[in-house]
C-alpha angles and dihedrals in degrees: 000000000000124000124196126184109223091182139275105021096332120113131169112218116192120190124216091261092050103261109151125212123186120196124208101341112210130215112233089202094059125097092022093295096306088142109063101169122128112307106252095204110131095012106146124227140158095211133029124191121202119193095195137353096220102088130043094219085074108028109047095130091152090075092062119092128206103059093271124197105252116218115197109142135081103253141089122288131184110193119170103311095336125104116198128183120191119207122193117237137144138265092222142028092258101073092267097306091122107036105001135237130338130197122215113209127206109198117192117195132157088000092301120115115213117190117204109194095194114199092337108181102187141038112274122273124222087254092054091051095048090049092050098054120182116006122192098170123028121199102197132180114232108169100093126207094079097023138021113306128229096279093049090045088054089055091049092050090049090053098045096040097202122182090232129029118195116187120218141166097053135128117280134157086274096049119069096183116127093248134115125275123235096270097089094052094048095045113118094003128134127202095044114162121198111217139177120245094280128050132177116225127187132173090246094053101046107127119263090224125041115270136189113220120200109203127198115232117253114268 
């Protein structure tokens, strides 16, 4: 499988047979242009996952071309050669009373399980972890304010124990949100791998020791 970071919480996953999955597509026209990543309009996908419908930086399905199957709910899906499990969680640390629900998606393609935490706003519960199962690649928000922060993200990583951790939803020169950059999350960590915007991941090439991969956003 190939994984490309489009920016923010949006990734494009492409399976070996060409199935394309987009996670949390953003609207570049939302929030007065505070998200200035690549415009997703016309990007083709077969499947779109949406962690929550509350905010347009995560739910801009209209931008995606190709009549994709849209996955929003916490249940199991088998679409083509892709297995997806949704796990209920919250967008805040008050059981959703502040910012509502959030769905964690575990996407298994080509025998690699990718967990997209969406706009997770709390450390994981035992029920979350049981529902998630095995995680090879963890896509974790680290910017704080609207999601978990770097310290909470560390706790999530320690609980899930993925082979690869990829941070997302943090401040960059293309994101004007009042959230932290990636620095606090990377501070003090070993085994950090600098990558381009697209990486290839297979079951046979997962690292023997846990690694954190910092991706560039797609140009």
